[in-house]
N, C-alpha and C positions, 0 to 999 in steps of 0.2 A: 458553439462549434465543437465537433468531436474529431479529435486528431487521432488517427489509428495507424499502427504499424502492422504490416501483414506480409505474408509470403505467398507468392504465386509462382508455381513451378520451382525453379531453383534461384529465383530472385526475391529480394525484399524491397518493399516500398513503404513510404509514409504518405498517407492520404487523408482526406476529409470524408467522414461518413455522412451520407445523406440518405436517410431511410435505409433501404436494403442494398444500397450501392455505395461504393467508395470511389471518390475521384482522386486519381494519382497525378499530381502535377508533373512528375518526372517524364511521364509518357503521354500526358494530356489525354488520359482515357479513363473510363469507368470500369469497375470490377463489381460483380455481384458478391455480396458478403458470403453467400453459400458456397462460392467457388474458391475462397481463399482461406488461409490459416491465419487467424488473428494472433499476433505476437504481443509480448509486453510492450507497452506504448513508447517506452524510451529505454536507452541503454545507459544508465547512470554511472558516473565515475564513483559514486558512493551513495549509500542509502543511510540517512541519519534517522534513527528511530527514537521514540520518546517513551519512557516508562512512567507508569502511574499518573497519566495525564487526564484521567476521568475520575471524578470524585467517587462515584459508586464502585468503580473497579479498585481503587485504592482501598476502599472499605472491605471489599470481598477478599482482598489479599492480606488484610490485617496490617496495612501500612499507613503511616501518617501522610497527609498531603505534603508534597515537596514545596520548599520555599523558592526553588528555581527549577527550571526544567532538568530532568534526569535523562541525559542522552547517551546513546550508544550507536555503534556502527554495525550494519549488516553488510557483508561483502557483496559486490556485484555478481559474484559467482553463484550466489543463492537465488538469483532471479529465476522465476518460473512463469511461463506463458499461461494465458487463459486456456482452460480445458486440458492442460498438461497435468502430469501426475506429481503429487507430493510424495516423496519417497521417505518412508520411516527408517531411520538409521538403526543398525543393529545394536549400537551402544546405548540406546535410550529405551526405556520401558514406558515412558509417557510423553507423547507429543501433543501439544495443544494448538487449536486454532485461535487467532486473535484478529477479528475483522477491524479494519481501520480505514480512515480517510488519509490519502496520501497527496502531498503537494508536489507538483513538478515545477522546478525552477526554470524560468525563461531566459534570464540573463545573469551574468556574473554578479554575485552579491557579496560584498565585504563591508562590515561595519554599517549595516543598514538599520535605520530607525524603524520603530513600529509603524509610524505613519507612512514611511516610504515603502514598506514591505510589499504591499499589493502590486507595486510596479514591477516587481521581480518574479511574479508568479505567471507561469504559462497556463496552468490549469490544475485540475484535480482528477484523481482516479481512485479506484478501489485497491485495497492492499490487504494481504493476510500475513501478519507477523508470526509465522509458524515458529513454535518454541518447544524445545525439549525441556519440559518443566522439571523433570528429575535432575537433569544435568545443571540446570540453572540454580537449583537449590544446593546442589553439591559443590559447584564451582564458585558460587557467589558472583563471579564475573560472567558476562553475557556472551562472550565471543563464541564459545563452542555451542551453547544452547540455542543461539539465534543464527548461527552461521553455516549450518549444513547446506549442501546443494539442494535446491528446490524449496528452501525455506522462506522465499520472498515472492510468492505469487502476486502479480500486479496486472491490472487492466480493468475492463477490456480496451479502454481508450482514455484519452485525456479530454475532459470537458472544460472548455475555456470560459464559458459564460455562466457562472454560478457563484452565489454567495455562500462561503463555507461555514458561516457562523452558527447556523441552526438547521442542520440537515439530519434526517433520520438515517441511522445506519443499522442494518439488520444482518445477522449471520444465520444461515440455515445449515443444519446438519441432517443430511438425508431427508430434506424437505421440512424438517421441524425447526421452528425459530428457537435459537439458543442464545442469541444476543439481540437486544433491541434498545438502542439508545439514541441520543441526539448529540450532535457536536457542540451544542450549547452547554453541555455538562463538562467540557474541557476545563482543566485548571488553568492552562495557558492556551490562548487561542492561536490560530494559525499564524497570524502576523507577529505575535509575541515570540513564537517559536523561531520563525525565520530571522527576526532581529537578533535573538539570543545566539542562535547557531552561527550567524554570520560574523559575530564578534569573536568567535573561536576559530572558525575555519572558513575559507572561501567556498561559497557554493557556486557551482558552475552550471551552465545550461544543461538540462537533462537530469541533474541531480534530484534526488527524491527525499522528502521529509515525511516519514510515517508518523502520524500525530498521536498515536496512542489508541487504546482499545476500551470500549465500554464494558460493563460487567457481563458475566456469563461465560467466561472462557472455560474450555473443557477439552477433553481428550479426543484425538482422532484415532480411528482404527482402519486397518486394511479394508478396501472396498467401499469406504465412505465417499460420499459426495458432499463437498462443502462449498457454500455460496456466500459471497459478501455483496450485499446490495446497498447502494447509497442513493438516496433521493436525488433526482436530477442528473445522476451520472449513468448508472446502469448496474449490471451484475457481473461479478467475477466468479467463474465456476472452475473448480478443480476437483480432481479425484485423488484417492489415496491408495498407496500400495506399500 
C-alpha cells in the first residue's frame, strides 16, 4: 500500500495511491495524481539520520566501519517536498546529494528490541540527505551542514508492503546514475537502527530514520535534477537552484 500526502486547492489530504488515482478517506473520494501536488509523505517531529552505514561509502570517505550506529538529527524544517527545489546556501561552496532509504515510524517506540522493531514500522520511502560537505568538514559537527532548509527531500509516498533488507537504491544526477547500491550493504540493518535509536530517544508516529547512503556521493549545482529511486517504492525527484 502506498500512503501519500497531497495538496488539492488550499487543502491537504492523506490518501492511498492506487495506480494513477488517490483515494482520500477524509472526503471518501478519488483524485487524479496529475491534478494534485504530492507532498512529503509525513511531517516528522524529528529526522534521525545515520552516518557511514554502508561499507563501500565508509571506504570512499576514508573512514573505518563504526562499532555502533553514528546518528545525528536533521531538523523538520529541512523537509522538502517531491519536485520542489533544493536551495544551495550562500555560505557553502559544495553541497552533495546522498540518496537513502528512509523508515517511517508507525507507533511510539521506546526501548524496542531488534526482534520487535518491525512492529513499529509504518513503511519506507526515498530520502536525500543533502549535505554541505565543505561545512561538514569545517565544523566536524553535522548540525549546520545537514540542517539547511530544503536539505531533507523525502517521498514520493510511504510503501508499507516491502522487505527493506535487500533493495536496490539508485541516485541519478541529470539522468546519469551516480549511486547504485543495495540496502544489504548496510553495516546496521533497518531493525538494528530502530532498536538502537529507541534506546536513546523515543520515536513517535511519523518520525523518520534515514538509514545512510551507498557510495558515489557528489556535488550538486544550480539547475541540476536529482532523482533517488528505490526498488519497490518509487522515485523522489527534486531540482536545484
